[in-house]
C-alpha positions in Angstrom: 15.9 4.9 2.3 12.7 3.2 1.9 10.0 3.5 -0.9 6.6 3.1 0.6 4.1 2.6 -2.3 0.3 2.6 -1.7 -1.5 0.7 -4.5 -4.8 2.3 -5.9 -6.3 3.5 -9.0 -6.0 6.9 -10.1 -9.1 9.1 -10.7 -11.9 10.7 -8.5 -14.3 7.9 -9.5 -12.0 5.4 -7.3 -10.9 7.4 -4.5 -13.3 5.8 -2.0 -13.1 2.3 -3.3 -11.8 -0.8 -1.6 -8.9 -1.0 -4.0 -7.7 2.4 -3.1 -6.7 1.8 0.6 -3.0 1.8 -0.1 -3.4 5.4 -1.7 -5.6 6.4 1.4 -2.8 5.3 3.7 -0.2 7.0 1.8 -2.3 10.3 2.1 -2.3 9.9 5.9 1.4 9.2 6.0 1.8 12.3 4.0 -0.3 14.3 6.3 1.6 13.0 9.4 5.1 13.7 7.7 4.1 16.9 6.3 4.9 15.8 2.7 3.8 17.4 -0.5 3.0 15.4 -3.7 3.8 16.0 -7.3 3.5 14.1 -10.5 6.5 13.0 -12.0 7.9 10.9 -14.8 7.7 7.0 -14.1 3.9 7.4 -14.0 3.8 8.4 -10.4 2.9 11.0 -7.8 5.5 11.1 -5.2 7.0 13.3 -2.3 10.0 12.7 0.0 9.8 12.6 3.7 12.2 12.1 6.6 11.5 9.8 9.5 14.2 8.9 12.3 17.0 9.9 9.9 15.6 7.7 7.2 14.8 9.3 3.9 11.3 7.8 2.5 9.8 8.2 -0.8 5.8 8.0 -0.4 4.4 6.9 -3.8 1.1 6.5 -5.5 1.4 4.6 -8.7 -0.6 6.2 -11.4 -0.8 3.1 -13.7 -3.9 1.6 -12.1 -3.5 -1.3 -9.7 -2.7 -3.9 -12.0 0.3 -2.3 -13.5 1.9 -1.0 -10.5 5.1 -3.0 -10.9 6.5 -1.1 -13.7 6.3 2.2 -11.7 7.8 0.7 -8.6 10.7 -0.9 -10.6 11.4 2.5 -12.6 11.2 4.4 -9.0 13.5 1.7 -7.1 16.2 2.2 -9.8 15.9 6.2 -9.9 16.6 6.3 -6.1 19.1 3.2 -6.0 16.8 1.4 -3.5 16.8 -2.3 -3.2 13.4 -4.3 -3.0 14.2 -5.1 0.7 13.4 -1.5 1.3 10.4 -1.4 -0.4 6.9 -1.6 1.6 3.9 -1.9 -0.4 0.4 -1.2 1.1 -2.6 -3.0 -0.4 -6.1 -4.2 0.2 -6.6 -7.9 0.8 -9.9 -10.0 0.3 -8.4 -12.6 2.5 -8.7 -10.5 5.6 -11.7 -9.1 7.5 -12.5 -5.6 7.3 -10.4 -4.0 9.8 -7.5 -6.5 9.9 -4.0 -5.6 9.3 -1.1 -8.0 8.7 2.4 -7.4 7.7 4.3 -9.9 5.6 7.9 -9.8 4.7 7.8 -11.8 1.5 5.8 -14.4 -0.4 3.3 -14.7 -3.0 0.6 -12.2 -4.2 -2.3 -14.1 -2.6 -4.0 -13.5 -6.1 -3.5 -9.5 -5.9 -2.9 -8.2 -9.3 -0.8 -5.3 -8.3 1.3 -7.4 -6.1 1.7 -9.9 -8.8 2.8 -7.0 -11.3 5.4 -5.9 -8.4 6.7 -9.5 -8.2 6.8 -10.1 -11.9 8.7 -6.5 -12.3 11.0 -6.9 -9.8 11.7 -10.7 -10.1 11.6 -11.3 -6.3 8.9 -11.5 -3.6 11.3 -10.1 -0.9 9.7 -6.9 -0.1 7.4 -5.6 3.0 3.6 -5.8 2.5 1.0 -4.0 4.9 -2.0 -5.9 3.9 -5.6 -4.1 4.9 -8.5 -6.6 5.2 -11.6 -5.6 2.9 -13.5 -9.2 3.5 -14.9 -11.4 1.0 -17.7 -10.0 -1.4 -21.2 -11.1 -0.4 -23.0 -13.7 -2.1 -21.6 -14.5 -5.5 -20.6 -10.9 -6.2 -17.4 -10.8 -8.6 -14.4 -9.7 -6.7 -13.3 -7.6 -9.5 -16.4 -5.4 -9.1 -16.4 -5.7 -5.1 -12.8 -4.2 -4.9 -14.1 -1.2 -7.2 -16.9 -0.5 -5.0 -17.0 2.1 -2.2 -17.5 1.2 1.7 -20.9 1.8 3.1 -21.3 4.4 5.4 -21.2 1.9 8.6 -17.9 0.4 7.2 -16.3 3.9 6.7 -15.8 4.4 10.6 -13.7 1.1 10.5 -11.8 2.2 7.5 -11.0 5.3 9.1 -9.4 3.6 12.0 -7.6 1.1 9.8 -6.1 4.0 7.8 -4.3 5.4 10.8 -3.3 1.9 12.2 -1.6 1.0 8.8 0.3 4.4 8.7 1.4 3.6 12.2 2.4 -0.1 11.0 4.6 1.8 8.2 6.1 4.0 10.5 6.9 1.2 13.1 8.6 -1.0 10.0 11.0 1.9 9.4 11.8 2.8 12.9 12.1 -0.6 14.3 12.2 -3.1 11.5 9.7 -5.6 10.2 10.0 -8.3 12.7 9.3 -6.0 15.6 6.4 -4.3 13.6 5.0 -7.6 12.9 5.1 -8.7 16.7 2.9 -5.5 17.6 0.6 -5.4 14.6 -0.1 -9.2 13.5 -2.5 -9.7 16.3 
């Protein structure tokens, strides 16, 4: 069984922002796997799906990005899932817009949502699907940058990366992280 968590902020004002790419990938996966969401305790919106005989819980934490760990820890416990069966999807300032990188463990890279998950779980040993958003232009504060929407020109590239990231998650579940990394970490 896998728990696949897309990081983002709840609320219409954040829907199209850079920080909400994780939520948007979860939406693509839910469409592909014909999964309906409902809000539950543990401050999350989630739904269950099946893929290649594996049960999958698709999750959008409703705690805001920086507090995602609380929700994810509670859901892992509720479903008796170990951190090694957790896949976290999040934006990444250190990758160019359109890049995807899969990672099996390691630090947060400064991402507050990933820091929250590591702190709550007490381990860095979970899979990540990192989606590049690029660095802010000039001296713009990164905290402001991640809460801004993409430009119309960037949106076409974003639409492509959402589908690619959904395929990366499916590859991790079907073939394992190492094989998926060989395909998607170009």
